[in-house]
N, C-alpha and C positions, 0 to 999 in steps of 0.2 A: 478528398481522396482517402481511401482506406488502404493502408499498407498490409502486406501479407502477414507481417508480425502481429498487427492488431487483430486481424481475422483469426490467426492461430490462438492468440490470447483469449479472444471471445469464446472460441470453441472449448478451450481448456477450462475456462471459468464455468461455462454452462454445463459441461460434462461433469465437473466436480460437484456442482450444485445438485444435479440429478442423481449421480451415483452415491453421494454421501448424505443425501437428504439435508442439504445445507443451503437454505435460501440466501445466506449472506453472499455466496459466490455469484448467484444470479443477479443480486442487487448491484454488486461490483461491476458485473458485465453491462448492466443498464447504464451505469455511470460512464464506463469506458466508451460506450457507443456515442455519447454526446460529442458535439463539436468541440474542438480545441478551445474555442472562445468561451465555452460554458464550463470548462473544467477548472477546478479550484487551484489556487496557488497557496500553499501552506508553508509557513516558516518554522524553524526549530523552536522558537518561543512558544508558538501555539501547541506544538507537539509536547513540549516540556510541561505546559500548564494543564493539558488534558489527559496525560498519561501518568502511570506510575511505573516503578521499577519492574521490569520483566514483561510489560504489556506488549501485545502484538497489534500493529496498526496498519491499515490499508489507507493510502492517500489516493483519492481519485483525481489526481492532477499532478502538479509538480511540487517538490520540496525544495525550498531555498534555504541557504545557510545563515540567514539572519537570526541572531540570537545564539543561545547555547542550549545544550541538553545536559541535565545533571544526573541522569540515570540511564540504565540499560533498557533499550526497546528494540523490537524487531519491526522493521518497516518494509512495505512494498509500495511502489508508486509507479505511475506512468513515466515519470521523469524525475531526476534528482540532480541537483548541482553537485559539483565535486566537493565544494566546501561543506555542504550538508552531509554528504556521505562520510567525509573524513571525520567530522565532529561526532556523528552517530557511532562510528566504529571506535573512536577514541574513548567514548563514554562506556564502552563495553557492549554496545548494541550491534545489530547486524542489518545489512541491507539485502533484502531477498527479492528475487523475481517472483511474480505471481505464482508460478508453478511450484517454486520452493515453499512459499507460504502455504499453499494448498497441501503440499506433502507433509508439512509440519503440523498444520491445523486442519485436517480434512473436513471436519464438521463445522469449522468456523467458530467453534466455542472459544471464547476469550479474545476474539479478534474484534477490534473497533474499526469503524469506518470514519475517517475525518475528511471533510471536504465536500 
């Protein structure tokens, strides 16, 4: 079952891709459309190992709080645990909705997809 919020998110991502000539947002929309069982679960350890200070990251699944993050990152995801959000914010990073990530990085330049 597809929720209205997921439909709205898909519309936002596809619109951003088209308006900003940014294929990354269309790619994220493709991942979002996958069934929940096919979406990735990523922990903070992986984010910490694959990013650097100041990176922007889109997780096409859920972020779990296992591990620590030693630097500032901006993240968007379909879902995030409370402990992961707390650790990201404590490290100086930020947790953004997809619409906020698009507003901050309209062309997707500098944004990594993990998951």
